[in-house]
N, C-alpha and C positions, 0 to 999 in steps of 0.2 A: 594444618593450614594456620598461618599466623593471623593475628587480629586485623591487620590492614586488609588482607584479602577477603576476610569475612565481612568487614564493613563495606567494602566496595561491592561485593556480591549482593549484600542486603540492599544497598542503595540501587543497584541495577534491577533487582526484583521489584522494588517499589516503582521505579521509572517504567518498567515493562507493564506492571499492573495498571498504572495510570494511562499508558498508551493503549492498552487493551480496552479499558473503560471508555476512553474517547472514541475508539474505533467502533465498539459495539453500539454506543449512543448514536454515532453518525449513521451506522447501518440501519438502526431502528427508526430514526427520525428523518433521514433523507436530507433535503427535500427532493433531490433529483437522483436519477439513476447513476449519473457520473459520481456524485458524492458517495453513494453506496459502493460503487466499484472501487474507488480510491480507498475507502475505509476498509474494504475487504482485503485489499493489497497491504494496507497497514497492519491488519490483523495477522496476515501470513508472516510479515516481517517480524512482528512481535513474538509469534510462536517460534520462529527461527531463533530469535534472541533468547527466548526462554529455554529452548533446548540446549543452546550453547552454554548458558549459565549453569544449567543442571549438569551438563557434561563436565564443566570445569569444577563444580563443587563436589561431584562424585568421583572425579579423576578417572572417568571412563571415556574412551574414544570411540565406542561402538555406535554412538548416535550421529556420527559425522555423515553417514550415508543418508539418514533422514533429513539432516540439515541441507545436504546437497539436493535432494529431491524436492524439498520445499522451496529451495532457492530457484530451481528450474520452474516450478509452478508459479512462484511470485514474478519471475522475469516474464513468463508467458502472459500472465495477467496484465502486467504493466505495458507490454507491447500491444495487447489487445485494446487496452484503454487508450493508448496513444493513437492507434489507428482509428478508433471510434471517434475521438475528438477531431482528428485530422479530416475525416470524411464529413463531419458536421460543419467544420469551418469552410471546406470547399463548397458544400451545398449552399451554405448561407451566403457566401460571396457570389456564387452564380445567381442566386435568387435576387440579391440586391442589385447586381448588374442588369438583370433582366427587367426588374422594376424601374431602374433608372432609364433604360432605353425606352420602355413603354411610356414614361412620363416626359420623354424628350430631353433628358439631361445626359450629360456625359458620364460614363461610368468611372 
């Protein structure tokens, strides 16, 4: 491997380590469940990137199945988060409309 590829891989590892540190901090500190869910999704993406970097540096393609499986898990988690947020928005709008009707205002 030439020096340019080694430097790029080293910088990528540093960026992934920083991303993992931010995600772990957000999982630990919160403050909301949504923050923790998004941080766990970020952590899955960071692990996928780490496995990809390791596969490139070791010149092995056997880890591709693991990357694909983690990608499916990450996608499923992102969809679940989007549905959770969407349901919260719908419930909040319905509650605001109900409160406005009770107060005699137009929704």
